[in-house]
Z-matrix of the N, CA and C atoms (Angstrom, degrees):
N
C 1 1.445
C 2 1.525 1 107.49
N 3 1.221 2 113.73 1 151.55
C 4 1.469 3 116.12 2 -174.88
C 5 1.519 4 109.17 3 -69.20
N 6 1.398 5 116.76 4 144.71
C 7 1.462 6 122.86 5 177.99
C 8 1.542 7 109.06 6 -82.83
N 9 1.344 8 111.49 7 133.62
C 10 1.527 9 118.79 8 175.07
C 11 1.494 10 108.67 9 -89.32
N 12 1.279 11 117.82 10 119.61
C 13 1.483 12 116.66 11 -178.71
C 14 1.520 13 109.75 12 -58.83
N 15 1.321 14 112.57 13 140.73
C 16 1.460 15 117.11 14 179.20
C 17 1.504 16 110.10 15 -74.77
N 18 1.350 17 111.57 16 144.54
C 19 1.503 18 116.48 17 177.88
C 20 1.560 19 108.27 18 -73.53
N 21 1.233 20 111.52 19 144.10
C 22 1.484 21 113.74 20 -178.71
C 23 1.541 22 108.66 21 -69.22
N 24 1.317 23 111.56 22 135.12
C 25 1.463 24 117.58 23 179.37
C 26 1.492 25 111.49 24 -88.87
N 27 1.309 26 113.88 25 138.26
C 28 1.512 27 119.56 26 177.72
C 29 1.439 28 109.44 27 -94.78
N 30 1.331 29 114.70 28 116.97
C 31 1.487 30 120.67 29 -178.71
C 32 1.544 31 107.41 30 -81.66
N 33 1.306 32 113.09 31 153.58
C 34 1.476 33 118.73 32 -178.45
C 35 1.533 34 113.18 33 -68.38
N 36 1.341 35 112.32 34 -23.29
C 37 1.428 36 114.29 35 -178.29
C 38 1.553 37 113.74 36 -75.21
N 39 1.347 38 114.47 37 -17.69
C 40 1.454 39 115.53 38 -178.61
C 41 1.471 40 110.68 39 -75.63
N 42 1.296 41 116.06 40 141.42
C 43 1.483 42 121.44 41 -177.56
C 44 1.513 43 105.65 42 -101.68
N 45 1.357 44 111.64 43 126.86
C 46 1.466 45 119.24 44 174.74
C 47 1.507 46 110.53 45 -107.45
N 48 1.236 47 116.31 46 -168.19
C 49 1.497 48 118.35 47 176.75
C 50 1.478 49 111.34 48 -62.82
N 51 1.426 50 115.96 49 139.73
C 52 1.472 51 119.68 50 178.46
C 53 1.513 52 110.13 51 -64.94
N 54 1.334 53 112.33 52 143.30
C 55 1.478 54 118.68 53 178.09
C 56 1.515 55 107.84 54 -90.91
N 57 1.349 56 114.50 55 130.77
C 58 1.443 57 116.57 56 178.95
C 59 1.471 58 110.90 57 -62.45
N 60 1.350 59 118.72 58 141.10
C 61 1.481 60 121.66 59 179.82
C 62 1.527 61 109.53 60 -58.02
N 63 1.311 62 112.54 61 153.15
C 64 1.448 63 120.52 62 -176.74
C 65 1.494 64 105.03 63 -69.04
N 66 1.331 65 111.01 64 154.63
C 67 1.457 66 119.61 65 -178.11
C 68 1.555 67 106.91 66 -64.26
N 69 1.372 68 112.45 67 141.67
C 70 1.543 69 118.25 68 -178.57
C 71 1.476 70 113.90 69 85.01
N 72 1.309 71 123.37 70 0.49
C 73 1.467 72 125.77 71 -178.99
C 74 1.530 73 108.83 72 -119.21
N 75 1.299 74 112.33 73 118.15
C 76 1.468 75 117.81 74 -178.12
C 77 1.543 76 110.67 75 -71.89
N 78 1.272 77 113.27 76 134.68
C 79 1.485 78 117.58 77 173.81
C 80 1.529 79 110.36 78 -72.78
N 81 1.253 80 115.28 79 144.24
C 82 1.519 81 117.13 80 -179.64
C 83 1.511 82 109.10 81 -73.42
N 84 1.407 83 114.73 82 134.39
C 85 1.421 84 120.57 83 178.67
C 86 1.542 85 111.21 84 -71.08
N 87 1.294 86 115.69 85 127.29
C 88 1.451 87 117.14 86 179.73
C 89 1.532 88 111.94 87 -60.99
N 90 1.344 89 119.42 88 133.73
C 91 1.410 90 123.28 89 179.44
C 92 1.530 91 111.18 90 -79.32
N 93 1.340 92 119.39 91 136.39
C 94 1.461 93 121.61 92 -175.22
C 95 1.509 94 107.77 93 -69.37
N 96 1.331 95 114.36 94 142.71
C 97 1.445 96 121.44 95 177.06
C 98 1.533 97 107.79 96 -86.17
N 99 1.335 98 116.42 97 122.81
C 100 1.471 99 117.66 98 179.67
C 101 1.497 100 111.05 99 -66.27
N 102 1.321 101 116.40 100 137.81
C 103 1.479 102 122.69 101 175.45
C 104 1.546 103 111.71 102 -82.92
N 105 1.285 104 118.32 103 -173.03
C 106 1.476 105 121.77 104 -179.68
C 107 1.542 106 109.71 105 -69.23
N 108 1.328 107 117.03 106 139.55
C 109 1.429 108 122.72 107 -177.00
C 110 1.575 109 108.90 108 -75.07
N 111 1.310 110 116.03 109 138.88
C 112 1.508 111 115.24 110 -179.46
C 113 1.510 112 107.85 111 -70.03
N 114 1.310 113 114.10 112 156.53
C 115 1.463 114 120.81 113 -178.41
C 116 1.551 115 109.03 114 -64.85
N 117 1.308 116 114.98 115 140.88
C 118 1.471 117 117.03 116 -178.31
C 119 1.471 118 111.54 117 -71.59
N 120 1.367 119 113.99 118 137.88
C 121 1.438 120 120.04 119 179.11
C 122 1.466 121 109.09 120 -74.19
N 123 1.302 122 122.58 121 126.48
C 124 1.495 123 122.37 122 -175.98
C 125 1.478 124 108.37 123 -66.17
N 126 1.352 125 115.57 124 138.10
C 127 1.482 126 118.75 125 172.84
C 128 1.472 127 113.30 126 -76.57
N 129 1.305 128 114.88 127 148.39
C 130 1.475 129 114.32 128 177.04
C 131 1.514 130 110.49 129 -65.95
N 132 1.331 131 115.48 130 140.77
C 133 1.433 132 118.13 131 -179.13
C 134 1.458 133 112.53 132 -63.85
N 135 1.294 134 115.37 133 148.06
C 136 1.460 135 121.72 134 178.81
C 137 1.517 136 110.64 135 -74.93
N 138 1.237 137 118.59 136 134.59
C 139 1.527 138 119.57 137 -178.47
C 140 1.547 139 107.49 138 -63.95
N 141 1.310 140 112.26 139 130.90
C 142 1.490 141 117.50 140 176.92
C 143 1.484 142 112.63 141 -79.61
N 144 1.297 143 119.12 142 -176.87
C 145 1.414 144 121.65 143 179.52
C 146 1.503 145 110.00 144 -64.45
N 147 1.374 146 116.81 145 143.18
C 148 1.442 147 122.12 146 -176.43
C 149 1.521 148 109.33 147 -66.16
N 150 1.294 149 119.13 148 138.30
C 151 1.515 150 120.59 149 177.70
C 152 1.493 151 112.02 150 -61.37
N 153 1.272 152 115.66 151 144.62
C 154 1.503 153 121.04 152 -179.21
C 155 1.560 154 106.23 153 -65.08
N 156 1.302 155 113.05 154 152.72
C 157 1.461 156 119.18 155 179.95
C 158 1.576 157 110.63 156 -62.75
N 159 1.322 158 114.04 157 133.50
C 160 1.477 159 116.19 158 -178.72
C 161 1.504 160 109.98 159 -63.32
N 162 1.340 161 114.30 160 135.19
C 163 1.515 162 115.68 161 -179.45
C 164 1.454 163 113.45 162 -67.27
N 165 1.297 164 116.65 163 147.03
C 166 1.473 165 118.68 164 -178.08
C 167 1.492 166 109.72 165 -68.14
N 168 1.387 167 118.69 166 145.54
C 169 1.445 168 122.28 167 -177.69
C 170 1.519 169 108.18 168 -64.30
N 171 1.310 170 114.16 169 149.23
C 172 1.463 171 117.02 170 178.34
C 173 1.508 172 112.29 171 -63.65
N 174 1.313 173 116.45 172 150.64
C 175 1.444 174 122.22 173 -177.94
C 176 1.555 175 107.79 174 -66.86
N 177 1.255 176 112.48 175 126.56
C 178 1.494 177 114.07 176 179.42
C 179 1.484 178 110.30 177 -72.04
N 180 1.297 179 115.48 178 133.87
C 181 1.420 180 120.06 179 -177.41
C 182 1.537 181 108.93 180 -87.61
N 183 1.299 182 117.20 181 145.73
C 184 1.440 183 121.03 182 179.82
C 185 1.468 184 112.12 183 -77.86
N 186 1.392 185 114.92 184 159.20
C 187 1.462 186 116.45 185 -179.49
C 188 1.537 187 111.81 186 -63.38
N 189 1.335 188 117.22 187 -33.19
C 190 1.488 189 117.40 188 -177.81
C 191 1.521 190 110.74 189 -66.13
N 192 1.393 191 116.83 190 -37.07
C 193 1.451 192 117.19 191 -179.36
C 194 1.555 193 111.80 192 -70.92
N 195 1.347 194 115.78 193 -33.19
C 196 1.465 195 118.80 194 175.65
C 197 1.512 196 111.62 195 -64.65
N 198 1.314 197 116.81 196 -40.99
C 199 1.464 198 120.56 197 -179.58
C 200 1.529 199 111.65 198 -65.28
N 201 1.336 200 114.02 199 -39.39
C 202 1.436 201 116.76 200 -179.60
C 203 1.506 202 112.09 201 -68.45
N 204 1.382 203 117.01 202 -33.29
C 205 1.441 204 117.52 203 176.83
C 206 1.514 205 114.21 204 -74.27
N 207 1.376 206 114.37 205 -33.74
C 208 1.450 207 118.39 206 -178.98
C 209 1.481 208 116.15 207 -80.10
N 210 1.348 209 115.65 208 -19.18
C 211 1.467 210 118.22 209 -177.82
C 212 1.476 211 110.95 210 -75.11
N 213 1.336 212 115.91 211 116.43
C 214 1.472 213 120.26 212 -178.01
C 215 1.509 214 113.96 213 -118.02
N 216 1.334 215 115.65 214 10.69
C 217 1.437 216 117.72 215 177.37
C 218 1.487 217 109.86 216 -99.72
N 219 1.311 218 117.47 217 -177.04
C 220 1.426 219 122.63 218 -178.01
C 221 1.494 220 113.67 219 -107.39
N 222 1.319 221 114.12 220 32.47
C 223 1.469 222 118.00 221 179.96
C 224 1.552 223 108.54 222 -67.05
N 225 1.360 224 118.40 223 147.28
C 226 1.469 225 120.16 224 178.09
C 227 1.522 226 110.35 225 -65.20
N 228 1.308 227 115.31 226 133.18
C 229 1.430 228 119.14 227 179.37
C 230 1.485 229 113.89 228 -75.52
N 231 1.333 230 115.95 229 129.63
C 232 1.466 231 121.21 230 177.28
C 233 1.523 232 106.88 231 -102.11
N 234 1.339 233 117.24 232 116.51
C 235 1.406 234 121.58 233 -177.67
C 236 1.524 235 111.38 234 -65.51
N 237 1.391 236 117.25 235 146.93
C 238 1.457 237 117.80 236 174.97
C 239 1.565 238 112.37 237 -56.54
N 240 1.302 239 112.71 238 144.43
C 241 1.481 240 118.37 239 -177.92
C 242 1.538 241 109.98 240 -70.62
N 243 1.296 242 115.57 241 129.39
C 244 1.456 243 121.45 242 176.24
C 245 1.499 244 107.39 243 -123.56
N 246 1.339 245 118.15 244 143.91
C 247 1.448 246 119.85 245 179.63
C 248 1.524 247 110.37 246 -60.13
N 249 1.364 248 118.46 247 128.62
C 250 1.491 249 117.32 248 175.82
C 251 1.530 250 110.39 249 -71.11
N 252 1.342 251 114.37 250 171.57
C 253 1.443 252 118.01 251 178.03
C 254 1.473 253 113.20 252 -59.28
N 255 1.383 254 115.94 253 -42.27
C 256 1.445 255 121.78 254 174.97
C 257 1.481 256 106.65 255 -93.17
N 258 1.359 257 115.60 256 116.85
C 259 1.512 258 120.49 257 -174.18
C 260 1.536 259 108.98 258 -64.24
N 261 1.288 260 120.08 259 -26.09
C 262 1.486 261 122.83 260 -179.06
C 263 1.500 262 113.61 261 -79.17
N 264 1.329 263 117.60 262 -18.36
C 265 1.518 264 122.56 263 -177.68
C 266 1.485 265 106.99 264 -96.64
N 267 1.375 266 115.10 265 143.17
C 268 1.512 267 118.80 266 179.35
C 269 1.532 268 106.82 267 -82.45
N 270 1.346 269 114.29 268 161.99
C 271 1.426 270 120.79 269 172.91
C 272 1.499 271 109.88 270 -75.30
N 273 1.337 272 116.88 271 142.50
C 274 1.470 273 121.87 272 -174.55
C 275 1.508 274 107.84 273 -113.78
N 276 1.331 275 119.48 274 125.93
C 277 1.461 276 123.10 275 174.75
C 278 1.526 277 110.19 276 -120.07
N 279 1.284 278 120.37 277 139.10
C 280 1.423 279 124.38 278 -179.48
C 281 1.527 280 110.53 279 -114.57
N 282 1.263 281 118.04 280 129.32
C 283 1.463 282 124.51 281 175.29
C 284 1.541 283 109.14 282 -115.55
N 285 1.346 284 115.29 283 103.01
C 286 1.517 285 115.76 284 -178.35
C 287 1.491 286 111.01 285 -58.27
N 288 1.330 287 114.52 286 135.99
C 289 1.490 288 122.02 287 177.62
C 290 1.482 289 110.34 288 -163.70
N 291 1.328 290 116.34 289 152.45
C 292 1.480 291 118.22 290 178.02
C 293 1.563 292 108.11 291 -80.08
N 294 1.270 293 113.73 292 173.48
C 295 1.465 294 117.93 293 -179.70
C 296 1.532 295 111.23 294 -63.05
N 297 1.346 296 116.38 295 -36.84
C 298 1.454 297 122.09 296 178.51
C 299 1.508 298 113.64 297 -70.70
N 300 1.330 299 115.49 298 -32.22
C 301 1.460 300 119.49 299 -178.08
C 302 1.484 301 115.80 300 -100.27
N 303 1.330 302 118.81 301 -0.40
C 304 1.500 303 119.55 302 -172.97
C 305 1.501 304 109.96 303 -70.91
N 306 1.344 305 122.10 304 -34.06
C 307 1.431 306 123.99 305 -179.95
C 308 1.546 307 109.06 306 -65.59
N 309 1.314 308 116.21 307 -43.94
C 310 1.483 309 118.35 308 179.29
C 311 1.510 310 109.09 309 -63.97
N 312 1.348 311 120.52 310 -41.07
C 313 1.412 312 121.78 311 179.72
C 314 1.552 313 111.55 312 -65.82
N 315 1.347 314 117.05 313 -35.94
C 316 1.404 315 118.90 314 177.51
C 317 1.543 316 112.34 315 -66.69
N 318 1.350 317 116.87 316 -38.79
C 319 1.464 318 117.87 317 177.76
C 320 1.505 319 112.23 318 -69.68
N 321 1.369 320 119.17 319 -33.68
C 322 1.401 321 121.20 320 173.52
C 323 1.504 322 110.11 321 -65.53
N 324 1.277 323 120.72 322 -37.34
C 325 1.488 324 121.37 323 178.53
C 326 1.536 325 110.52 324 -66.43
N 327 1.351 326 116.26 325 -37.22
C 328 1.482 327 118.10 326 178.37
C 329 1.535 328 108.22 327 -68.12
N 330 1.306 329 119.24 328 -42.87
C 331 1.456 330 119.13 329 178.54
C 332 1.558 331 112.43 330 -58.56
N 333 1.331 332 114.44 331 -40.41
C 334 1.457 333 118.41 332 179.97
C 335 1.562 334 109.87 333 -66.32
N 336 1.344 335 117.76 334 -42.19
C 337 1.444 336 121.54 335 176.43
C 338 1.528 337 111.68 336 -57.54
N 339 1.310 338 117.25 337 -41.06
C 340 1.490 339 120.49 338 -179.85
C 341 1.522 340 109.66 339 -72.52
N 342 1.336 341 117.81 340 -34.83
C 343 1.471 342 118.03 341 177.54
C 344 1.535 343 112.18 342 -68.96
N 345 1.291 344 116.60 343 -27.25
C 346 1.436 345 119.23 344 -178.57
C 347 1.532 346 114.97 345 -92.59
N 348 1.361 347 115.52 346 9.03
C 349 1.422 348 118.76 347 167.83
C 350 1.516 349 113.58 348 115.53
N 351 1.293 350 119.51 349 -7.48
C 352 1.477 351 119.55 350 176.05
C 353 1.510 352 111.78 351 -67.71
N 354 1.385 353 114.72 352 136.96
C 355 1.431 354 118.61 353 176.02
C 356 1.491 355 111.72 354 -77.10
N 357 1.325 356 118.51 355 144.02
C 358 1.514 357 118.97 356 -175.50
C 359 1.540 358 110.86 357 -59.54
N 360 1.320 359 119.73 358 -31.80
C 361 1.455 360 121.94 359 179.18
C 362 1.536 361 115.15 360 -70.43
N 363 1.340 362 115.23 361 -3.48
C 364 1.475 363 119.14 362 -178.11
C 365 1.541 364 112.51 363 -99.28
N 366 1.371 365 114.81 364 3.11
C 367 1.499 366 119.69 365 -172.25
C 368 1.513 367 110.60 366 -119.28
N 369 1.332 368 117.02 367 134.07
C 370 1.452 369 122.75 368 172.48
C 371 1.529 370 105.97 369 -123.97
N 372 1.365 371 114.28 370 135.33
C 373 1.428 372 120.99 371 177.65
C 374 1.524 373 110.30 372 -117.51
N 375 1.393 374 115.93 373 126.38
C 376 1.451 375 120.48 374 -174.94
C 377 1.562 376 106.95 375 -114.82
N 378 1.280 377 117.34 376 144.72
C 379 1.489 378 122.56 377 175.55
C 380 1.469 379 109.84 378 -121.94
N 381 1.384 380 117.22 379 142.34
C 382 1.435 381 121.01 380 -179.55
C 383 1.553 382 109.96 381 -97.51
N 384 1.331 383 119.17 382 -13.91
C 385 1.395 384 124.83 383 -178.94
C 386 1.499 385 110.46 384 -108.23
N 387 1.372 386 113.70 385 -124.18
C 388 1.469 387 120.27 386 -178.49
C 389 1.539 388 109.82 387 -66.50
N 390 1.282 389 118.13 388 157.69
C 391 1.432 390 123.33 389 175.61
C 392 1.513 391 112.13 390 -64.28
N 393 1.271 392 118.73 391 145.86
C 394 1.457 393 121.31 392 169.89
C 395 1.509 394 108.56 393 -63.25
N 396 1.339 395 120.81 394 140.63
C 397 1.445 396 122.70 395 -179.13
C 398 1.471 397 112.97 396 -53.40
N 399 1.308 398 121.67 397 -36.26
C 400 1.471 399 124.46 398 178.21
C 401 1.548 400 110.12 399 -62.01
N 402 1.318 401 114.36 400 -48.76
C 403 1.468 402 118.32 401 -179.74
C 404 1.500 403 113.00 402 -61.57
N 405 1.338 404 115.60 403 -41.38
C 406 1.448 405 121.04 404 178.65
C 407 1.527 406 109.93 405 -61.94
N 408 1.312 407 117.53 406 -40.61
C 409 1.462 408 119.38 407 -179.09
C 410 1.532 409 112.86 408 -70.70
N 411 1.327 410 116.41 409 -40.33
C 412 1.451 411 119.09 410 179.05
C 413 1.497 412 113.91 411 -68.36
N 414 1.353 413 116.65 412 -33.44
C 415 1.429 414 120.31 413 -179.81
C 416 1.533 415 111.08 414 -70.14
N 417 1.327 416 115.08 415 -19.48
C 418 1.481 417 116.11 416 178.14
C 419 1.540 418 111.61 417 -68.82
N 420 1.300 419 118.40 418 -13.20
C 421 1.491 420 120.71 419 177.25
C 422 1.483 421 111.41 420 -99.38
N 423 1.350 422 117.18 421 6.59
C 424 1.422 423 119.77 422 177.96
C 425 1.517 424 113.43 423 110.72
N 426 1.312 425 115.02 424 145.90
C 427 1.476 426 117.91 425 -178.69
C 428 1.526 427 114.06 426 -66.71
N 429 1.307 428 116.47 427 -32.21
C 430 1.504 429 120.40 428 -178.76
C 431 1.541 430 108.75 429 -59.45
N 432 1.370 431 116.81 430 -49.51
C 433 1.457 432 118.33 431 -179.11
C 434 1.515 433 111.78 432 -70.65
N 435 1.331 434 115.55 433 -29.61
C 436 1.501 435 117.56 434 175.55
C 437 1.477 436 111.94 435 -63.34
N 438 1.328 437 117.54 436 -53.86
C 439 1.474 438 118.95 437 -176.52
C 440 1.528 439 113.29 438 -72.62
N 441 1.265 440 115.76 439 -20.19
C 442 1.458 441 119.32 440 174.89
C 443 1.568 442 112.85 441 -62.73
N 444 1.338 443 112.71 442 -31.01
C 445 1.458 444 116.35 443 179.28
C 446 1.537 445 111.27 444 -72.48
N 447 1.304 446 116.51 445 -28.03
C 448 1.478 447 119.89 446 173.43
C 449 1.485 448 109.80 447 -65.62
N 450 1.306 449 118.53 448 -41.80
C 451 1.456 450 120.38 449 -178.29
C 452 1.510 451 111.42 450 -72.23
N 453 1.324 452 116.63 451 -28.31
C 454 1.500 453 117.37 452 178.96
C 455 1.484 454 110.72 453 -69.67
N 456 1.366 455 121.41 454 -30.07
C 457 1.433 456 124.45 455 -178.98
C 458 1.495 457 113.21 456 53.51
N 459 1.340 458 117.14 457 43.98
C 460 1.419 459 121.35 458 176.15
C 461 1.477 460 114.94 459 -104.00
N 462 1.376 461 118.31 460 -11.09
C 463 1.422 462 121.82 461 -175.77
C 464 1.506 463 108.89 462 -147.86
N 465 1.306 464 117.47 463 170.18
C 466 1.468 465 124.17 464 172.47
C 467 1.525 466 106.87 465 -60.49
N 468 1.365 467 116.62 466 132.53
C 469 1.450 468 119.94 467 179.85
C 470 1.501 469 108.87 468 -109.27
N 471 1.357 470 114.75 469 135.69
C 472 1.466 471 122.58 470 -177.40
C 473 1.522 472 109.18 471 -113.45
N 474 1.349 473 115.40 472 130.37
C 475 1.487 474 118.61 473 177.77
C 476 1.471 475 109.42 474 -141.94
N 477 1.342 476 118.05 475 158.28
C 478 1.437 477 122.58 476 176.40
C 479 1.479 478 112.85 477 -95.01
N 480 1.370 479 112.35 478 172.29
C 481 1.501 480 115.30 479 179.92
C 482 1.507 481 113.05 480 -64.90
N 483 1.264 482 117.68 481 -28.24
C 484 1.537 483 120.90 482 177.83
C 485 1.495 484 110.26 483 -64.98
N 486 1.333 485 120.76 484 -28.25
C 487 1.443 486 124.50 485 -178.20
C 488 1.515 487 114.95 486 -105.25
N 489 1.334 488 116.16 487 13.99
C 490 1.421 489 119.13 488 -176.43
C 491 1.537 490 112.61 489 -62.55
N 492 1.357 491 117.04 490 -27.84
C 493 1.414 492 121.53 491 179.74
C 494 1.526 493 112.92 492 -65.98
N 495 1.331 494 117.22 493 -22.99
C 496 1.503 495 120.47 494 179.23
C 497 1.534 496 113.56 495 -99.21
N 498 1.299 497 115.51 496 -1.52
C 499 1.465 498 121.29 497 179.62
C 500 1.473 499 110.27 498 -72.72
N 501 1.294 500 119.82 499 129.99
C 502 1.485 501 125.60 500 178.71
C 503 1.491 502 112.29 501 -88.37
N 504 1.249 503 115.93 502 151.58
C 505 1.485 504 122.10 503 -178.97
C 506 1.499 505 111.33 504 -63.18
N 507 1.358 506 113.71 505 139.91
C 508 1.434 507 123.48 506 175.70
C 509 1.524 508 109.04 507 -138.34
N 510 1.342 509 117.64 508 157.69
C 511 1.466 510 117.25 509 -179.77
C 512 1.501 511 117.39 510 -56.99
N 513 1.392 512 115.14 511 -34.88
C 514 1.465 513 119.21 512 -178.18
C 515 1.540 514 108.00 513 -126.62
N 516 1.289 515 119.85 514 134.70
C 517 1.475 516 125.51 515 176.91
C 518 1.490 517 106.07 516 -125.27
N 519 1.336 518 117.92 517 129.32
C 520 1.405 519 124.82 518 176.02
C 521 1.523 520 108.25 519 -113.69
N 522 1.367 521 118.53 520 129.42
C 523 1.468 522 119.40 521 176.23
C 524 1.506 523 109.88 522 -119.80
N 525 1.303 524 111.43 523 134.96
C 526 1.495 525 122.37 524 -179.17
C 527 1.566 526 105.07 525 -107.03
N 528 1.319 527 119.54 526 113.23
C 529 1.424 528 121.84 527 173.36
C 530 1.494 529 111.29 528 -85.50
N 531 1.321 530 115.22 529 69.09
C 532 1.441 531 122.69 530 -174.09
C 533 1.598 532 112.09 531 -94.56
N 534 1.290 533 113.70 532 26.34
C 535 1.507 534 120.41 533 178.60
C 536 1.519 535 109.43 534 145.32
N 537 1.343 536 111.95 535 -164.60
C 538 1.446 537 119.10 536 179.69
C 539 1.479 538 112.79 537 87.09
N 540 1.318 539 116.11 538 158.76
C 541 1.468 540 121.58 539 -178.10
C 542 1.538 541 108.10 540 -81.09
N 543 1.328 542 111.78 541 173.86
C 544 1.537 543 118.03 542 178.17
C 545 1.539 544 107.83 543 -64.55
N 546 1.280 545 117.02 544 -33.84
C 547 1.491 546 119.86 545 -178.55
C 548 1.528 547 109.65 546 -66.16
N 549 1.395 548 117.57 547 -36.50
C 550 1.435 549 120.97 548 179.55
C 551 1.555 550 108.38 549 -68.09
N 552 1.321 551 114.70 550 -46.49
C 553 1.484 552 121.28 551 177.22
C 554 1.503 553 111.34 552 -54.84
N 555 1.316 554 115.57 553 -47.27
C 556 1.423 555 121.72 554 179.54
C 557 1.468 556 114.48 555 -62.29
N 558 1.325 557 117.29 556 -27.38
C 559 1.471 558 122.78 557 177.40
C 560 1.547 559 112.93 558 -82.37
N 561 1.359 560 113.88 559 -39.20
C 562 1.464 561 117.11 560 -173.24
C 563 1.519 562 110.75 561 -77.15
N 564 1.280 563 118.72 562 -41.55
C 565 1.470 564 119.75 563 -172.54
C 566 1.569 565 112.17 564 -62.69
N 567 1.355 566 118.50 565 -49.53
C 568 1.477 567 116.03 566 176.08
C 569 1.530 568 113.50 567 -60.40
N 570 1.332 569 116.05 568 -36.46
C 571 1.477 570 119.78 569 179.25
C 572 1.543 571 111.79 570 -66.44
N 573 1.351 572 113.66 571 -37.96
C 574 1.448 573 120.85 572 176.62
C 575 1.540 574 111.06 573 -64.87
N 576 1.325 575 116.65 574 -40.74
C 577 1.458 576 119.61 575 177.99
C 578 1.475 577 111.62 576 -66.07
N 579 1.315 578 118.19 577 -30.87
C 580 1.498 579 119.77 578 177.24
C 581 1.537 580 109.58 579 -73.08
N 582 1.309 581 117.27 580 -31.83
C 583 1.452 582 120.54 581 -174.72
C 584 1.560 583 109.87 582 -77.47
N 585 1.329 584 115.15 583 -30.03
C 586 1.482 585 119.44 584 -172.99
C 587 1.488 586 111.34 585 -77.18
N 588 1.331 587 115.28 586 120.58
C 589 1.509 588 117.01 587 178.47
C 590 1.502 589 114.87 588 -77.74
N 591 1.357 590 115.90 589 -35.53
C 592 1.467 591 119.14 590 -176.39
C 593 1.488 592 114.89 591 -127.93
N 594 1.324 593 116.29 592 -33.79
C 595 1.486 594 119.58 593 -171.04
C 596 1.559 595 109.40 594 -146.97
N 597 1.377 596 112.79 595 133.58
C 598 1.489 597 120.55 596 173.78
C 599 1.500 598 106.82 597 -122.48
N 600 1.349 599 116.06 598 121.83
C 601 1.405 600 123.74 599 177.85
C 602 1.515 601 110.58 600 -112.71
N 603 1.361 602 116.09 601 121.83
C 604 1.480 603 118.73 602 -177.25
C 605 1.506 604 107.30 603 -115.27
N 606 1.331 605 116.77 604 127.23
C 607 1.489 606 122.90 605 178.94
C 608 1.511 607 106.94 606 -111.83
N 609 1.374 608 114.00 607 113.61
C 610 1.459 609 115.87 608 -178.13
C 611 1.499 610 110.23 609 168.04
N 612 1.323 611 114.40 610 -163.93
C 613 1.444 612 122.60 611 -178.56
C 614 1.566 613 112.90 612 -69.06
N 615 1.303 614 119.63 613 117.53
C 616 1.472 615 118.76 614 -175.57
C 617 1.534 616 114.74 615 -59.69
N 618 1.327 617 117.42 616 -29.78
C 619 1.436 618 120.03 617 179.34
C 620 1.545 619 111.73 618 -67.76
N 621 1.332 620 114.85 619 -40.60
C 622 1.431 621 119.90 620 178.85
C 623 1.545 622 109.84 621 -66.42
N 624 1.300 623 115.90 622 -38.23
C 625 1.468 624 119.76 623 -177.76
C 626 1.524 625 110.42 624 -70.64
N 627 1.337 626 116.31 625 -43.73
C 628 1.487 627 118.49 626 -178.86
C 629 1.523 628 110.92 627 -68.13
N 630 1.395 629 116.65 628 -30.63
C 631 1.447 630 117.84 629 179.19
C 632 1.519 631 112.95 630 -65.53
N 633 1.318 632 115.33 631 -29.48
C 634 1.489 633 120.21 632 -175.88
C 635 1.521 634 106.46 633 -92.70
N 636 1.311 635 120.39 634 -55.55
C 637 1.462 636 123.54 635 -170.14
C 638 1.546 637 112.85 636 -87.96
N 639 1.358 638 116.28 637 -12.23
C 640 1.469 639 117.81 638 178.70
C 641 1.543 640 108.68 639 113.28
N 642 1.308 641 114.70 640 153.13
C 643 1.439 642 122.61 641 -177.47
C 644 1.535 643 109.40 642 -67.43
N 645 1.338 644 115.25 643 148.94
C 646 1.469 645 120.44 644 175.69
C 647 1.498 646 115.47 645 88.78
N 648 1.356 647 117.80 646 7.61
C 649 1.485 648 119.43 647 178.64
C 650 1.509 649 107.63 648 -72.66
């Protein structure tokens, strides 16, 4: 007998057209699908602890204090120049020294003056005894060349008590009492005070100096 083709079976898993909801039953409202969340706005950072107050800068030290700390030798100290009571008179400083050591003390005073800013041409060194070695050497080339160096004012000038009358004024005069009679000392010291524009330094016996220039020098 002829075969009747079987009717296709509808499986439950197959989806057909949706059936409209029955009358009187509300259809469920579709829930919205959330989209991507916006990027979070960064919060302002919390203020941290306030910085500590900046420490005050160290007190700047003066050049004179640094020199006094750094000086480790035994050179005679030359006090800073201060205006004397009489503006026309130079300040007088006394460095006690023996006759044998007065020239060395005078040279140390000159070195210290140069180290503290004095120009060499501002310093005159006078001796009451033997000539300074520099003066003796320069005089060997003739007096004209010797005195020309005083006029040039480019270096420290050295002269003896015998030539103090020809010495020209300079801001600083250093006298070494390395010999000579009391009469020579009495002649040189007043002349040196006249030549000194700002400062007169005397290296020698304090009694001899006070006897000529007055007590309390």
